[in-house]
PDB file with one MODEL, atoms N, CA, C and O in Angstrom:
MODEL        1
ATOM      1  N   ARG A   1       5.968 -50.423  40.261  1.00  0.00           N
ATOM      2  CA  ARG A   1       4.937 -50.191  41.269  1.00  0.00           C
ATOM      3  C   ARG A   1       3.721 -51.064  41.049  1.00  0.00           C
ATOM      4  O   ARG A   1       3.171 -51.595  42.014  1.00  0.00           O
ATOM      5  N   GLN A   2       3.280 -51.230  39.810  1.00  0.00           N
ATOM      6  CA  GLN A   2       2.103 -52.007  39.529  1.00  0.00           C
ATOM      7  C   GLN A   2       2.524 -53.352  38.810  1.00  0.00           C
ATOM      8  O   GLN A   2       2.869 -53.371  37.629  1.00  0.00           O
ATOM      9  N   ASN A   3       2.474 -54.381  39.547  1.00  0.00           N
ATOM     10  CA  ASN A   3       2.888 -55.681  39.013  1.00  0.00           C
ATOM     11  C   ASN A   3       1.673 -56.653  39.103  1.00  0.00           C
ATOM     12  O   ASN A   3       1.369 -57.201  40.163  1.00  0.00           O
ATOM     13  N   TYR A   4       1.026 -56.832  37.991  1.00  0.00           N
ATOM     14  CA  TYR A   4      -0.191 -57.624  38.074  1.00  0.00           C
ATOM     15  C   TYR A   4       0.017 -59.072  37.578  1.00  0.00           C
ATOM     16  O   TYR A   4      -0.937 -59.850  37.602  1.00  0.00           O
ATOM     17  N   GLU A   5       1.203 -59.453  37.138  1.00  0.00           N
ATOM     18  CA  GLU A   5       1.451 -60.789  36.638  1.00  0.00           C
ATOM     19  C   GLU A   5       1.221 -61.881  37.669  1.00  0.00           C
ATOM     20  O   GLU A   5       0.864 -63.008  37.327  1.00  0.00           O
ATOM     21  N   PHE A   6       1.433 -61.531  38.962  1.00  0.00           N
ATOM     22  CA  PHE A   6       1.280 -62.538  40.061  1.00  0.00           C
ATOM     23  C   PHE A   6      -0.182 -63.035  40.064  1.00  0.00           C
ATOM     24  O   PHE A   6      -0.428 -64.122  40.586  1.00  0.00           O
ATOM     25  N   LEU A   7      -1.143 -62.312  39.521  1.00  0.00           N
ATOM     26  CA  LEU A   7      -2.533 -62.750  39.554  1.00  0.00           C
ATOM     27  C   LEU A   7      -2.705 -64.061  38.772  1.00  0.00           C
ATOM     28  O   LEU A   7      -3.630 -64.824  39.049  1.00  0.00           O
ATOM     29  N   GLU A   8      -1.830 -64.326  37.808  1.00  0.00           N
ATOM     30  CA  GLU A   8      -1.959 -65.564  37.011  1.00  0.00           C
ATOM     31  C   GLU A   8      -1.711 -66.740  37.802  1.00  0.00           C
ATOM     32  O   GLU A   8      -2.120 -67.823  37.383  1.00  0.00           O
ATOM     33  N   THR A   9      -1.043 -66.658  38.980  1.00  0.00           N
ATOM     34  CA  THR A   9      -0.767 -67.792  39.833  1.00  0.00           C
ATOM     35  C   THR A   9      -1.887 -68.104  40.780  1.00  0.00           C
ATOM     36  O   THR A   9      -1.863 -69.141  41.443  1.00  0.00           O
ATOM     37  N   ILE A  10      -2.889 -67.217  40.863  1.00  0.00           N
ATOM     38  CA  ILE A  10      -4.038 -67.421  41.778  1.00  0.00           C
ATOM     39  C   ILE A  10      -5.109 -68.121  40.968  1.00  0.00           C
ATOM     40  O   ILE A  10      -5.590 -67.615  39.955  1.00  0.00           O
ATOM     41  N   LYS A  11      -5.471 -69.319  41.455  1.00  0.00           N
ATOM     42  CA  LYS A  11      -6.311 -70.226  40.720  1.00  0.00           C
ATOM     43  C   LYS A  11      -7.793 -69.895  40.798  1.00  0.00           C
ATOM     44  O   LYS A  11      -8.514 -70.069  39.815  1.00  0.00           O
ATOM     45  N   SER A  12      -8.267 -69.416  41.961  1.00  0.00           N
ATOM     46  CA  SER A  12      -9.680 -69.209  42.242  1.00  0.00           C
ATOM     47  C   SER A  12     -10.016 -67.742  42.450  1.00  0.00           C
ATOM     48  O   SER A  12      -9.227 -66.978  43.005  1.00  0.00           O
ATOM     49  N   ASP A  13     -11.225 -67.357  41.985  1.00  0.00           N
ATOM     50  CA  ASP A  13     -11.660 -65.987  42.234  1.00  0.00           C
ATOM     51  C   ASP A  13     -11.962 -65.696  43.681  1.00  0.00           C
ATOM     52  O   ASP A  13     -12.090 -64.533  44.064  1.00  0.00           O
ATOM     53  N   SER A  14     -12.079 -66.743  44.505  1.00  0.00           N
ATOM     54  CA  SER A  14     -12.365 -66.558  45.928  1.00  0.00           C
ATOM     55  C   SER A  14     -11.109 -66.730  46.797  1.00  0.00           C
ATOM     56  O   SER A  14     -11.177 -66.526  48.009  1.00  0.00           O
ATOM     57  N   GLU A  15     -10.002 -67.090  46.220  1.00  0.00           N
ATOM     58  CA  GLU A  15      -8.780 -67.264  47.035  1.00  0.00           C
ATOM     59  C   GLU A  15      -8.200 -65.902  47.451  1.00  0.00           C
ATOM     60  O   GLU A  15      -7.986 -65.008  46.633  1.00  0.00           O
ATOM     61  N   TYR A  16      -7.959 -65.794  48.765  1.00  0.00           N
ATOM     62  CA  TYR A  16      -7.431 -64.510  49.252  1.00  0.00           C
ATOM     63  C   TYR A  16      -5.917 -64.443  49.038  1.00  0.00           C
ATOM     64  O   TYR A  16      -5.235 -65.465  49.115  1.00  0.00           O
ATOM     65  N   PHE A  17      -5.389 -63.244  48.771  1.00  0.00           N
ATOM     66  CA  PHE A  17      -4.044 -62.963  48.685  1.00  0.00           C
ATOM     67  C   PHE A  17      -3.764 -61.598  49.250  1.00  0.00           C
ATOM     68  O   PHE A  17      -4.647 -60.740  49.292  1.00  0.00           O
ATOM     69  N   SER A  18      -2.529 -61.390  49.689  1.00  0.00           N
ATOM     70  CA  SER A  18      -2.175 -60.055  50.205  1.00  0.00           C
ATOM     71  C   SER A  18      -1.106 -59.409  49.339  1.00  0.00           C
ATOM     72  O   SER A  18      -0.353 -60.085  48.638  1.00  0.00           O
ATOM     73  N   ILE A  19      -1.060 -58.149  49.402  1.00  0.00           N
ATOM     74  CA  ILE A  19      -0.060 -57.382  48.602  1.00  0.00           C
ATOM     75  C   ILE A  19       1.028 -56.944  49.533  1.00  0.00           C
ATOM     76  O   ILE A  19       0.779 -56.176  50.462  1.00  0.00           O
ATOM     77  N   SER A  20       2.212 -57.407  49.308  1.00  0.00           N
ATOM     78  CA  SER A  20       3.347 -57.231  50.272  1.00  0.00           C
ATOM     79  C   SER A  20       3.796 -55.847  50.475  1.00  0.00           C
ATOM     80  O   SER A  20       4.315 -55.551  51.551  1.00  0.00           O
ATOM     81  N   ASN A  21       3.641 -54.927  49.503  1.00  0.00           N
ATOM     82  CA  ASN A  21       4.156 -53.595  49.719  1.00  0.00           C
ATOM     83  C   ASN A  21       3.117 -52.631  50.197  1.00  0.00           C
ATOM     84  O   ASN A  21       3.318 -51.425  50.053  1.00  0.00           O
ATOM     85  N   PHE A  22       2.002 -53.080  50.765  1.00  0.00           N
ATOM     86  CA  PHE A  22       1.060 -52.187  51.416  1.00  0.00           C
ATOM     87  C   PHE A  22       1.503 -51.929  52.802  1.00  0.00           C
ATOM     88  O   PHE A  22       2.103 -52.827  53.392  1.00  0.00           O
ATOM     89  N   PRO A  23       1.269 -50.778  53.397  1.00  0.00           N
ATOM     90  CA  PRO A  23       1.651 -50.482  54.743  1.00  0.00           C
ATOM     91  C   PRO A  23       0.950 -51.393  55.787  1.00  0.00           C
ATOM     92  O   PRO A  23       1.551 -51.758  56.797  1.00  0.00           O
ATOM     93  N   ASP A  24      -0.288 -51.740  55.534  1.00  0.00           N
ATOM     94  CA  ASP A  24      -1.054 -52.624  56.399  1.00  0.00           C
ATOM     95  C   ASP A  24      -1.278 -53.939  55.657  1.00  0.00           C
ATOM     96  O   ASP A  24      -1.231 -53.985  54.428  1.00  0.00           O
ATOM     97  N   LYS A  25      -1.528 -55.023  56.432  1.00  0.00           N
ATOM     98  CA  LYS A  25      -1.882 -56.304  55.828  1.00  0.00           C
ATOM     99  C   LYS A  25      -3.272 -56.204  55.284  1.00  0.00           C
ATOM    100  O   LYS A  25      -4.225 -56.066  56.050  1.00  0.00           O
ATOM    101  N   SER A  26      -3.415 -56.266  54.024  1.00  0.00           N
ATOM    102  CA  SER A  26      -4.765 -56.216  53.367  1.00  0.00           C
ATOM    103  C   SER A  26      -4.887 -57.425  52.482  1.00  0.00           C
ATOM    104  O   SER A  26      -4.007 -57.733  51.678  1.00  0.00           O
ATOM    105  N   GLU A  27      -6.023 -58.117  52.655  1.00  0.00           N
ATOM    106  CA  GLU A  27      -6.288 -59.295  51.833  1.00  0.00           C
ATOM    107  C   GLU A  27      -7.398 -58.987  50.816  1.00  0.00           C
ATOM    108  O   GLU A  27      -8.383 -58.304  51.096  1.00  0.00           O
ATOM    109  N   PHE A  28      -7.170 -59.532  49.635  1.00  0.00           N
ATOM    110  CA  PHE A  28      -8.086 -59.335  48.461  1.00  0.00           C
ATOM    111  C   PHE A  28      -8.414 -60.665  47.834  1.00  0.00           C
ATOM    112  O   PHE A  28      -7.725 -61.661  48.053  1.00  0.00           O
ATOM    113  N   THR A  29      -9.459 -60.672  47.062  1.00  0.00           N
ATOM    114  CA  THR A  29      -9.695 -61.779  46.087  1.00  0.00           C
ATOM    115  C   THR A  29      -9.695 -61.151  44.733  1.00  0.00           C
ATOM    116  O   THR A  29      -9.773 -59.928  44.618  1.00  0.00           O
ATOM    117  N   LYS A  30      -9.609 -61.963  43.685  1.00  0.00           N
ATOM    118  CA  LYS A  30      -9.706 -61.430  42.308  1.00  0.00           C
ATOM    119  C   LYS A  30     -10.973 -60.599  42.086  1.00  0.00           C
ATOM    120  O   LYS A  30     -10.970 -59.626  41.332  1.00  0.00           O
ATOM    121  N   SER A  31     -12.090 -61.019  42.781  1.00  0.00           N
ATOM    122  CA  SER A  31     -13.357 -60.316  42.540  1.00  0.00           C
ATOM    123  C   SER A  31     -13.326 -58.934  43.156  1.00  0.00           C
ATOM    124  O   SER A  31     -14.180 -58.113  42.822  1.00  0.00           O
ATOM    125  N   HIS A  32     -12.385 -58.632  44.039  1.00  0.00           N
ATOM    126  CA  HIS A  32     -12.223 -57.274  44.585  1.00  0.00           C
ATOM    127  C   HIS A  32     -11.552 -56.322  43.608  1.00  0.00           C
ATOM    128  O   HIS A  32     -11.653 -55.109  43.788  1.00  0.00           O
ATOM    129  N   LEU A  33     -10.894 -56.803  42.615  1.00  0.00           N
ATOM    130  CA  LEU A  33     -10.068 -56.040  41.701  1.00  0.00           C
ATOM    131  C   LEU A  33     -10.837 -55.650  40.495  1.00  0.00           C
ATOM    132  O   LEU A  33     -11.792 -56.331  40.124  1.00  0.00           O
ATOM    133  N   PRO A  34     -10.436 -54.521  39.834  1.00  0.00           N
ATOM    134  CA  PRO A  34     -11.052 -54.137  38.545  1.00  0.00           C
ATOM    135  C   PRO A  34     -10.833 -55.187  37.480  1.00  0.00           C
ATOM    136  O   PRO A  34      -9.750 -55.766  37.387  1.00  0.00           O
ATOM    137  N   LEU A  35     -11.840 -55.436  36.683  1.00  0.00           N
ATOM    138  CA  LEU A  35     -11.742 -56.529  35.601  1.00  0.00           C
ATOM    139  C   LEU A  35     -10.547 -56.266  34.676  1.00  0.00           C
ATOM    140  O   LEU A  35      -9.906 -57.215  34.224  1.00  0.00           O
ATOM    141  N   VAL A  36     -10.238 -55.006  34.388  1.00  0.00           N
ATOM    142  CA  VAL A  36      -9.140 -54.733  33.457  1.00  0.00           C
ATOM    143  C   VAL A  36      -7.805 -55.267  34.009  1.00  0.00           C
ATOM    144  O   VAL A  36      -6.897 -55.554  33.229  1.00  0.00           O
ATOM    145  N   VAL A  37      -7.676 -55.401  35.309  1.00  0.00           N
ATOM    146  CA  VAL A  37      -6.446 -55.947  35.882  1.00  0.00           C
ATOM    147  C   VAL A  37      -6.496 -57.454  35.950  1.00  0.00           C
ATOM    148  O   VAL A  37      -5.498 -58.128  35.691  1.00  0.00           O
ATOM    149  N   VAL A  38      -7.676 -57.998  36.303  1.00  0.00           N
ATOM    150  CA  VAL A  38      -7.774 -59.466  36.444  1.00  0.00           C
ATOM    151  C   VAL A  38      -7.722 -60.180  35.068  1.00  0.00           C
ATOM    152  O   VAL A  38      -7.049 -61.202  34.933  1.00  0.00           O
ATOM    153  N   ASN A  39      -8.400 -59.666  34.094  1.00  0.00           N
ATOM    154  CA  ASN A  39      -8.444 -60.318  32.781  1.00  0.00           C
ATOM    155  C   ASN A  39      -7.521 -59.538  31.835  1.00  0.00           C
ATOM    156  O   ASN A  39      -7.992 -58.931  30.873  1.00  0.00           O
ATOM    157  N   VAL A  40      -6.265 -59.553  32.095  1.00  0.00           N
ATOM    158  CA  VAL A  40      -5.281 -58.730  31.350  1.00  0.00           C
ATOM    159  C   VAL A  40      -5.328 -59.132  29.814  1.00  0.00           C
ATOM    160  O   VAL A  40      -5.587 -58.300  28.944  1.00  0.00           O
ATOM    161  N   GLY A  41      -5.077 -60.375  29.560  1.00  0.00           N
ATOM    162  CA  GLY A  41      -5.156 -60.829  28.163  1.00  0.00           C
ATOM    163  C   GLY A  41      -4.398 -59.915  27.208  1.00  0.00           C
ATOM    164  O   GLY A  41      -3.227 -59.599  27.419  1.00  0.00           O
ATOM    165  N   ASP A  42      -5.104 -59.495  26.138  1.00  0.00           N
ATOM    166  CA  ASP A  42      -4.490 -58.671  25.148  1.00  0.00           C
ATOM    167  C   ASP A  42      -4.434 -57.159  25.559  1.00  0.00           C
ATOM    168  O   ASP A  42      -4.076 -56.299  24.755  1.00  0.00           O
ATOM    169  N   ARG A  43      -4.805 -56.872  26.853  1.00  0.00           N
ATOM    170  CA  ARG A  43      -4.750 -55.475  27.287  1.00  0.00           C
ATOM    171  C   ARG A  43      -3.458 -55.184  28.030  1.00  0.00           C
ATOM    172  O   ARG A  43      -3.325 -54.122  28.638  1.00  0.00           O
ATOM    173  N   LYS A  44      -2.482 -56.127  27.994  1.00  0.00           N
ATOM    174  CA  LYS A  44      -1.242 -55.878  28.679  1.00  0.00           C
ATOM    175  C   LYS A  44      -0.576 -54.654  28.210  1.00  0.00           C
ATOM    176  O   LYS A  44      -0.035 -53.904  29.023  1.00  0.00           O
ATOM    177  N   GLU A  45      -0.580 -54.397  26.902  1.00  0.00           N
ATOM    178  CA  GLU A  45       0.130 -53.192  26.373  1.00  0.00           C
ATOM    179  C   GLU A  45      -0.570 -51.927  26.922  1.00  0.00           C
ATOM    180  O   GLU A  45       0.099 -50.956  27.277  1.00  0.00           O
ATOM    181  N   LEU A  46      -1.908 -51.943  26.990  1.00  0.00           N
ATOM    182  CA  LEU A  46      -2.648 -50.814  27.570  1.00  0.00           C
ATOM    183  C   LEU A  46      -2.305 -50.601  28.995  1.00  0.00           C
ATOM    184  O   LEU A  46      -2.080 -49.469  29.422  1.00  0.00           O
ATOM    185  N   LEU A  47      -2.258 -51.696  29.770  1.00  0.00           N
ATOM    186  CA  LEU A  47      -1.882 -51.538  31.212  1.00  0.00           C
ATOM    187  C   LEU A  47      -0.445 -51.058  31.373  1.00  0.00           C
ATOM    188  O   LEU A  47      -0.156 -50.266  32.270  1.00  0.00           O
ATOM    189  N   ASP A  48       0.451 -51.523  30.524  1.00  0.00           N
ATOM    190  CA  ASP A  48       1.851 -51.018  30.579  1.00  0.00           C
ATOM    191  C   ASP A  48       1.905 -49.522  30.275  1.00  0.00           C
ATOM    192  O   ASP A  48       2.675 -48.803  30.912  1.00  0.00           O
ATOM    193  N   LYS A  49       1.117 -49.036  29.329  1.00  0.00           N
ATOM    194  CA  LYS A  49       1.098 -47.652  28.994  1.00  0.00           C
ATOM    195  C   LYS A  49       0.491 -46.835  30.134  1.00  0.00           C
ATOM    196  O   LYS A  49       0.941 -45.725  30.417  1.00  0.00           O
ATOM    197  N   MET A  50      -0.509 -47.377  30.770  1.00  0.00           N
ATOM    198  CA  MET A  50      -1.162 -46.698  31.908  1.00  0.00           C
ATOM    199  C   MET A  50      -0.122 -46.606  33.049  1.00  0.00           C
ATOM    200  O   MET A  50       0.016 -45.566  33.693  1.00  0.00           O
ATOM    201  N   THR A  51       0.564 -47.655  33.269  1.00  0.00           N
ATOM    202  CA  THR A  51       1.627 -47.649  34.351  1.00  0.00           C
ATOM    203  C   THR A  51       2.709 -46.677  34.022  1.00  0.00           C
ATOM    204  O   THR A  51       3.152 -45.961  34.920  1.00  0.00           O
ATOM    205  N   GLU A  52       3.177 -46.592  32.787  1.00  0.00           N
ATOM    206  CA  GLU A  52       4.162 -45.628  32.376  1.00  0.00           C
ATOM    207  C   GLU A  52       3.680 -44.208  32.571  1.00  0.00           C
ATOM    208  O   GLU A  52       4.428 -43.351  33.040  1.00  0.00           O
ATOM    209  N   GLY A  53       2.388 -43.948  32.199  1.00  0.00           N
ATOM    210  CA  GLY A  53       1.820 -42.621  32.375  1.00  0.00           C
ATOM    211  C   GLY A  53       1.780 -42.266  33.867  1.00  0.00           C
ATOM    212  O   GLY A  53       2.112 -41.145  34.253  1.00  0.00           O
ATOM    213  N   ASP A  54       1.382 -43.208  34.678  1.00  0.00           N
ATOM    214  CA  ASP A  54       1.350 -42.998  36.115  1.00  0.00           C
ATOM    215  C   ASP A  54       2.719 -42.677  36.705  1.00  0.00           C
ATOM    216  O   ASP A  54       2.855 -41.781  37.538  1.00  0.00           O
ATOM    217  N   ASN A  55       3.721 -43.415  36.267  1.00  0.00           N
ATOM    218  CA  ASN A  55       5.025 -43.214  36.762  1.00  0.00           C
ATOM    219  C   ASN A  55       5.733 -41.951  36.287  1.00  0.00           C
ATOM    220  O   ASN A  55       6.649 -41.472  36.954  1.00  0.00           O
ATOM    221  N   THR A  56       5.311 -41.391  35.113  1.00  0.00           N
ATOM    222  CA  THR A  56       5.950 -40.204  34.609  1.00  0.00           C
ATOM    223  C   THR A  56       5.113 -38.964  34.769  1.00  0.00           C
ATOM    224  O   THR A  56       5.497 -37.899  34.285  1.00  0.00           O
ATOM    225  N   SER A  57       3.978 -39.066  35.436  1.00  0.00           N
ATOM    226  CA  SER A  57       3.108 -37.917  35.655  1.00  0.00           C
ATOM    227  C   SER A  57       3.717 -36.985  36.726  1.00  0.00           C
ATOM    228  O   SER A  57       4.635 -37.362  37.455  1.00  0.00           O
ATOM    229  N   TYR A  58       3.181 -35.779  36.791  1.00  0.00           N
ATOM    230  CA  TYR A  58       3.656 -34.808  37.758  1.00  0.00           C
ATOM    231  C   TYR A  58       2.941 -35.010  39.111  1.00  0.00           C
ATOM    232  O   TYR A  58       3.362 -34.447  40.121  1.00  0.00           O
ATOM    233  N   GLY A  59       1.883 -35.799  39.128  1.00  0.00           N
ATOM    234  CA  GLY A  59       1.188 -36.006  40.440  1.00  0.00           C
ATOM    235  C   GLY A  59      -0.088 -36.727  40.226  1.00  0.00           C
ATOM    236  O   GLY A  59      -0.475 -37.045  39.101  1.00  0.00           O
ATOM    237  N   VAL A  60      -0.769 -36.994  41.368  1.00  0.00           N
ATOM    238  CA  VAL A  60      -2.032 -37.748  41.375  1.00  0.00           C
ATOM    239  C   VAL A  60      -2.908 -37.039  42.355  1.00  0.00           C
ATOM    240  O   VAL A  60      -2.442 -36.629  43.417  1.00  0.00           O
ATOM    241  N   ILE A  61      -4.180 -36.878  42.027  1.00  0.00           N
ATOM    242  CA  ILE A  61      -5.197 -36.352  42.967  1.00  0.00           C
ATOM    243  C   ILE A  61      -5.769 -37.482  43.700  1.00  0.00           C
ATOM    244  O   ILE A  61      -6.302 -38.408  43.088  1.00  0.00           O
ATOM    245  N   VAL A  62      -5.686 -37.458  45.026  1.00  0.00           N
ATOM    246  CA  VAL A  62      -6.234 -38.556  45.908  1.00  0.00           C
ATOM    247  C   VAL A  62      -7.192 -37.963  46.859  1.00  0.00           C
ATOM    248  O   VAL A  62      -6.921 -36.946  47.497  1.00  0.00           O
ATOM    249  N   SER A  63      -8.347 -38.615  46.958  1.00  0.00           N
ATOM    250  CA  SER A  63      -9.395 -38.142  47.879  1.00  0.00           C
ATOM    251  C   SER A  63      -9.181 -38.749  49.281  1.00  0.00           C
ATOM    252  O   SER A  63      -9.843 -39.711  49.671  1.00  0.00           O
ATOM    253  N   THR A  64      -8.266 -38.170  49.994  1.00  0.00           N
ATOM    254  CA  THR A  64      -8.031 -38.573  51.393  1.00  0.00           C
ATOM    255  C   THR A  64      -7.292 -37.471  52.045  1.00  0.00           C
ATOM    256  O   THR A  64      -7.071 -36.436  51.416  1.00  0.00           O
ATOM    257  N   PHE A  65      -6.890 -37.628  53.287  1.00  0.00           N
ATOM    258  CA  PHE A  65      -6.103 -36.604  53.918  1.00  0.00           C
ATOM    259  C   PHE A  65      -5.133 -37.330  54.885  1.00  0.00           C
ATOM    260  O   PHE A  65      -5.392 -38.452  55.321  1.00  0.00           O
ATOM    261  N   GLU A  66      -4.060 -36.681  55.187  1.00  0.00           N
ATOM    262  CA  GLU A  66      -2.935 -37.311  55.921  1.00  0.00           C
ATOM    263  C   GLU A  66      -3.334 -37.839  57.296  1.00  0.00           C
ATOM    264  O   GLU A  66      -2.828 -38.874  57.730  1.00  0.00           O
ATOM    265  N   GLU A  67      -4.208 -37.162  57.966  1.00  0.00           N
ATOM    266  CA  GLU A  67      -4.624 -37.609  59.291  1.00  0.00           C
ATOM    267  C   GLU A  67      -5.431 -38.905  59.255  1.00  0.00           C
ATOM    268  O   GLU A  67      -5.451 -39.660  60.227  1.00  0.00           O
ATOM    269  N   LEU A  68      -6.098 -39.156  58.126  1.00  0.00           N
ATOM    270  CA  LEU A  68      -6.924 -40.347  58.000  1.00  0.00           C
ATOM    271  C   LEU A  68      -6.074 -41.558  57.703  1.00  0.00           C
ATOM    272  O   LEU A  68      -6.304 -42.623  58.275  1.00  0.00           O
ATOM    273  N   GLU A  69      -5.099 -41.427  56.825  1.00  0.00           N
ATOM    274  CA  GLU A  69      -4.282 -42.561  56.383  1.00  0.00           C
ATOM    275  C   GLU A  69      -2.757 -42.208  56.328  1.00  0.00           C
ATOM    276  O   GLU A  69      -2.142 -42.207  55.262  1.00  0.00           O
ATOM    277  N   PRO A  70      -2.201 -41.920  57.487  1.00  0.00           N
ATOM    278  CA  PRO A  70      -0.798 -41.433  57.504  1.00  0.00           C
ATOM    279  C   PRO A  70       0.162 -42.457  56.919  1.00  0.00           C
ATOM    280  O   PRO A  70       1.074 -42.064  56.192  1.00  0.00           O
ATOM    281  N   ALA A  71       0.012 -43.729  57.192  1.00  0.00           N
ATOM    282  CA  ALA A  71       0.972 -44.729  56.691  1.00  0.00           C
ATOM    283  C   ALA A  71       0.957 -44.784  55.147  1.00  0.00           C
ATOM    284  O   ALA A  71       2.001 -44.898  54.504  1.00  0.00           O
ATOM    285  N   TYR A  72      -0.239 -44.700  54.586  1.00  0.00           N
ATOM    286  CA  TYR A  72      -0.371 -44.772  53.113  1.00  0.00           C
ATOM    287  C   TYR A  72       0.193 -43.469  52.497  1.00  0.00           C
ATOM    288  O   TYR A  72       0.846 -43.541  51.455  1.00  0.00           O
ATOM    289  N   VAL A  73      -0.025 -42.326  53.077  1.00  0.00           N
ATOM    290  CA  VAL A  73       0.445 -41.064  52.580  1.00  0.00           C
ATOM    291  C   VAL A  73       1.974 -41.081  52.603  1.00  0.00           C
ATOM    292  O   VAL A  73       2.597 -40.747  51.595  1.00  0.00           O
ATOM    293  N   SER A  74       2.581 -41.453  53.699  1.00  0.00           N
ATOM    294  CA  SER A  74       4.008 -41.446  53.742  1.00  0.00           C
ATOM    295  C   SER A  74       4.636 -42.502  52.839  1.00  0.00           C
ATOM    296  O   SER A  74       5.736 -42.302  52.323  1.00  0.00           O
ATOM    297  N   ASP A  75       3.932 -43.645  52.640  1.00  0.00           N
ATOM    298  CA  ASP A  75       4.440 -44.673  51.710  1.00  0.00           C
ATOM    299  C   ASP A  75       4.400 -44.212  50.285  1.00  0.00           C
ATOM    300  O   ASP A  75       5.264 -44.564  49.481  1.00  0.00           O
ATOM    301  N   TYR A  76       3.375 -43.405  49.960  1.00  0.00           N
ATOM    302  CA  TYR A  76       3.230 -42.907  48.606  1.00  0.00           C
ATOM    303  C   TYR A  76       4.243 -41.833  48.288  1.00  0.00           C
ATOM    304  O   TYR A  76       4.666 -41.699  47.140  1.00  0.00           O
ATOM    305  N   LYS A  77       4.647 -41.048  49.310  1.00  0.00           N
ATOM    306  CA  LYS A  77       5.604 -40.025  49.087  1.00  0.00           C
ATOM    307  C   LYS A  77       6.939 -40.643  48.770  1.00  0.00           C
ATOM    308  O   LYS A  77       7.913 -39.925  48.542  1.00  0.00           O
TER     309      LYS A  77
ENDMDL
END
């Protein structure tokens, strides 16, 4: 679900990229992302553990509602 290695191929902090598995076309730059994801470096093991925890948890609390973002809610299910 979380694959951040592709960020290494983006050369500039101002270069736009889109994430293919989003329900809508959304464009981002590296500066839009949390620094922990952009500057992975020696934190790769931590990010992998965070991903594992997310994937094996019983659920996630999200501050939204189905009527506001139905495509994202159904994609997450």
